[in-house]
N, C-alpha and C positions, 0 to 999 in steps of 0.2 A: 642368499637362497634362502626364507624360511622353511622350517622341521611342519612335517605335516605328519597326521598319526593316524594311517589308518586302520578302521574298522572293518570286516569286512563278517557276515552273517551269513555262513554257507548253507543256513536248509529252510531262515525266512521263517515267519512263528506260528501261523494260520496256514501255510497250504499239506498240498496232502499228494502221494505217487498220480493220483488220476491228472492233476494242476500240467508234473512236468515230466517226463521220464528219467529228468536230469536230474532229481531231487534227491542229493543225498538218503538214505533212510536207516540202515545197517550201521552199527557202530561203527565198526569198519568204512563202508563210504564216509561216516561224519566226519573220522580221524583222518582220512585223505582230505576232503578238500580243507580241513581248516590246517591240516602238516605243508600243501601247499599254496593257499593263502598265503600263510608266512610264507614262502618260500619264494612268494612271487612279491610280498615287501607289504603285507600285513602285519599290520604291530598285533591288532587285536584281532580274539576270533570270539565274534556272540554264540554258545550254540542252546541247542532244542534240541531234544533229545525225542529219538521216534521209539513209538511202539511197532517191535520187527512185525508180529503178526498184520497193521490194518497198515502204518505208516504215518499215525495219527499222531500228533503232538503229546507226552507223556512229559510229570516230571518226578514219574519214577526215578530216586535215585540210583538203585541200580543199572537202572540204563544209562544213565551219562559215566557211573565210575569205566567200564573198559574202554569207553571212545576219551576221557580226562587220562587215565593212564597214557593211552597210544601216544596219544599228541605229546604228553607231559614226557613222556620218552625221548621223543625225533626230535623238541623245538621245543626254543623258551619263548614264544611268545603266550604274552598274555593272554589269561583267558578268562572270558566273562561269558558266566550258565545264568542263562534268563532265569530273571524275580516273575514272572507273568504265566 
């Protein structure tokens, strides 16, 4: 059987909470979704941080820090932070 690499983008790039009630927004929600994806077989998680006030994508490094810490403590999944 051939090996495959599964990547999971748990938030998407342009999505906002008005598009889906299931969109993870907080650092805890994003980390939980990423850890769940890894437990389900994803080898890579692609991450976008969200502004906790409005749910819009944010490039603020301070918003990524708690997400990365939580995922790193719970999983060895490869983390791909967005460059977009």
